[in-house]
PANU-792818 format. One record per residue (C-alpha): x, y, z; residue number from 1. Coordinates in pm, whole numbers. Example, Ala and Ser with C-alpha at 12.3 -4.5 7.8 and 13.67 -1.06 7.14 Angstrom:
2
      px      py      pz    k
    1230    -450     780    1
    1367    -106     714    2
END
This chain:
265
      px      py      pz    k
     -30      13       2    1
     129     310     -65    2
      58     676     155    3
      74     989     -11    4
     180    1307     233    5
      38    1583      53    6
     175    1880     140    7
      79    2251     113    8
     360    2544     171    9
     646    2542     -52   10
     877    2641     262   11
     722    2325     440   12
     789    2108     181   13
    1114    2212     116   14
    1205    2166     491   15
    1052    1809     480   16
    1266    1710     147   17
    1587    1805     304   18
    1485    1535     599   19
    1350    1293     369   20
    1610    1035     491   21
    1485    1121     799   22
    1128    1029     736   23
    1220     743     546   24
    1363     565     846   25
    1096     680    1091   26
     819     553     864   27
     703     236     968   28
     787     -78     756   29
     592    -420     760   30
     793    -716     655   31
     571   -1032     759   32
     300    -974     462   33
     339    -822     180   34
     -44    -686     131   35
      38    -505     484   36
     352    -374     338   37
     375      42     353   38
     510     220      72   39
     544     641      82   40
     607     938     -84   41
     589    1331     -61   42
     416    1571    -353   43
     349    1959    -273   44
      52    2043    -388   45
     -92    2395    -578   46
    -140    2659    -285   47
    -536    2648    -447   48
    -671    2298    -332   49
    -954    2139    -515   50
   -1204    1903    -401   51
   -1021    1612    -534   52
    -645    1684    -347   53
    -894    1621     -11   54
    -997    1291     -77   55
    -816     984      22   56
    -878     647    -177   57
    -909     315     -38   58
    -590     193    -242   59
    -426     519    -201   60
    -472     658     139   61
    -334    1007     174   62
    -264    1268     466   63
    -239    1672     393   64
      23    1826     628   65
     -38    2222     574   66
     132    2534     669   67
     -78    2698     897   68
     139    3018     857   69
     -51    3093     482   70
    -268    3364     542   71
    -618    3314     594   72
    -560    2900     526   73
    -777    2790     802   74
   -1069    3039     707   75
   -1034    2891     353   76
    -995    2486     512   77
   -1353    2639     711   78
   -1520    2715     373   79
   -1414    2483     156   80
   -1565    2230     488   81
   -1922    2210     392   82
   -1838    2180     -50   83
   -1609    1921      68   84
   -1880    1687     252   85
   -2188    1746       6   86
   -1913    1654    -277   87
   -1838    1322     -61   88
   -2180    1195     -19   89
   -2203    1137    -406   90
   -1874    1006    -472   91
   -1793     883    -830   92
   -1613     561    -786   93
   -1509     389    -496   94
   -1609     481    -180   95
   -1379     750     -18   96
   -1328     971     247   97
   -1196    1309     326   98
    -779    1282     403   99
    -635    1343     800  100
    -536    1724     804  101
    -216    1799    1013  102
    -144    2162    1045  103
     179    2275    1115  104
     293    2600    1314  105
     640    2788    1258  106
     614    2846    1625  107
     381    2796    1893  108
     299    3126    1974  109
      61    3121    1592  110
    -180    2889    1802  111
    -341    3182    2010  112
    -444    3345    1696  113
    -689    3046    1646  114
    -998    3007    1866  115
   -1077    2658    1706  116
   -1023    2418    1426  117
   -1252    2343    1158  118
   -1398    1947    1206  119
   -1187    1805     937  120
    -883    1934    1090  121
    -719    1614    1264  122
    -419    1735    1462  123
    -138    1975    1453  124
     214    2001    1516  125
     479    2275    1564  126
     842    2267    1454  127
    1088    2189    1419  128
     953    1899    1334  129
    1109    1570    1492  130
    1105    1311    1229  131
     974    1035    1489  132
     678    1261    1619  133
     550    1350    1297  134
     516    1016    1135  135
     374     895    1428  136
      85    1182    1406  137
      29    1080    1046  138
     -13     699    1110  139
    -233     778    1442  140
    -447     956    1202  141
    -455     792     952  142
    -560     498    1215  143
    -815     713    1334  144
   -1008     754    1060  145
    -974     381     985  146
    -833     431     639  147
    -544     177     747  148
    -568    -139     982  149
    -510     -55    1306  150
    -282    -327    1401  151
      97    -217    1309  152
     265    -524    1131  153
     698    -499    1230  154
     787    -900    1072  155
     647   -1167    1366  156
     540    -882    1569  157
     258    -650    1576  158
     138    -309    1798  159
    -264    -247    1852  160
    -269      82    1917  161
    -605     100    2129  162
    -593    -169    2354  163
    -171    -106    2370  164
     -77    -477    2284  165
     186    -627    2176  166
     135    -934    1970  167
     354   -1256    1883  168
     170   -1535    1726  169
    -117   -1597    1944  170
      39   -1445    2258  171
      14   -1107    2328  172
     108    -839    2633  173
     -18    -529    2769  174
     237    -199    2729  175
     224      86    2907  176
     208     437    2724  177
     585     509    2750  178
     633     171    2648  179
     412     171    2372  180
     580     436    2248  181
     912     352    2251  182
     767     -79    2109  183
     694     147    1798  184
    1011     372    1801  185
    1226      19    1808  186
    1028    -240    1584  187
    1080      61    1342  188
    1395      50    1274  189
    1490    -311    1358  190
    1883    -355    1392  191
    1943      24    1399  192
    2066     174    1757  193
    1849     423    1919  194
    2066     724    2063  195
    1984     810    2388  196
    1960    1197    2272  197
    1682    1041    2030  198
    1519     866    2323  199
    1509    1208    2509  200
    1360    1382    2255  201
    1111    1088    2180  202
     987    1142    2543  203
     978    1505    2598  204
     774    1530    2267  205
     532    1246    2452  206
     565    1474    2776  207
     684    1201    3012  208
     981    1282    3200  209
    1309    1271    3028  210
    1499    1185    3329  211
    1807     929    3222  212
    1672     682    3510  213
    1305     760    3416  214
    1389     609    3032  215
    1650     301    3134  216
    1342     210    3351  217
    1102     219    3091  218
    1352      37    2867  219
    1405    -249    3096  220
     998    -303    3177  221
    1008    -326    2789  222
    1304    -589    2718  223
    1151    -754    2993  224
     795    -817    2835  225
     962    -834    2478  226
    1172   -1105    2645  227
     879   -1327    2817  228
     667   -1249    2490  229
     898   -1419    2255  230
    1109   -1629    2457  231
    1379   -1433    2420  232
    1396   -1459    1985  233
    1371   -1068    2037  234
    1568    -833    2275  235
    1667    -489    2311  236
    2093    -470    2336  237
    2278    -202    2508  238
    2479     -19    2342  239
    2772     132    2517  240
    2786     507    2507  241
    2540     480    2195  242
    2200     381    2316  243
    2051      99    2274  244
    1905    -120    1976  245
    1678    -410    1878  246
    1833    -759    1812  247
    1647   -1070    1680  248
    1799   -1409    1782  249
    1774   -1739    1544  250
    1488   -1893    1660  251
    1635   -2261    1736  252
    1903   -2050    1957  253
    1606   -1820    2137  254
    1381   -2119    2242  255
    1732   -2312    2380  256
    1838   -2000    2587  257
    1463   -1962    2728  258
    1449   -2374    2810  259
    1796   -2307    2973  260
    1688   -2058    3211  261
    1392   -2227    3328  262
    1541   -2572    3386  263
    1768   -2389    3611  264
    1572   -2172    3789  265
END
């Protein structure tokens, strides 16, 4: 499945394109089932939106990132809302829905000038953009409107956002909000070292305490649950003075180690 990230605003488009690689690394990919595999691309839309720009189709879902700094653009969206909703009542062929709309503000103070958002606005975010946080909001918006499946698959593991469950085969385990955010980051980048500064930014963006002890405890708890769920096939490994990395061990070796630990206990 291909997801289109449609940008309104040339400055915003240029900013995202300079971080294309970071966005690509942050975007979750599925490898267990080709039908679930996600591909994506960024495109720049003209400042004057057309009805078809706001629509998302089942076989090609899309999300709109709109530069909220454009003068009067919120009002334009509000005026278009009724027209677009009436247009969508009688789709020409496929069942279609309005794409999630995420407003991007240059600074938090711009929010003070807006009393409320139109109903079609799904979410908002402020610059400078954190790639992981932006992609997380995009995926959450698509799930919220049921445009993509709520369960995200990462190889043999899957995450269920609504219930915060991590699944492996027929087994599952519940995660705390902090553990779920960490699990989504590690599973979307298997084998990559997630640095301590990146973990700190992630916790800060999620409104969690950024103290080193809080991060270490959360990683430790997630590691225990991950190893218990997968019988040590997956684990979080500490990389000295760098960060943490999600490692997958061969099935037979992981099972043998788990059995050995059980017998010795």
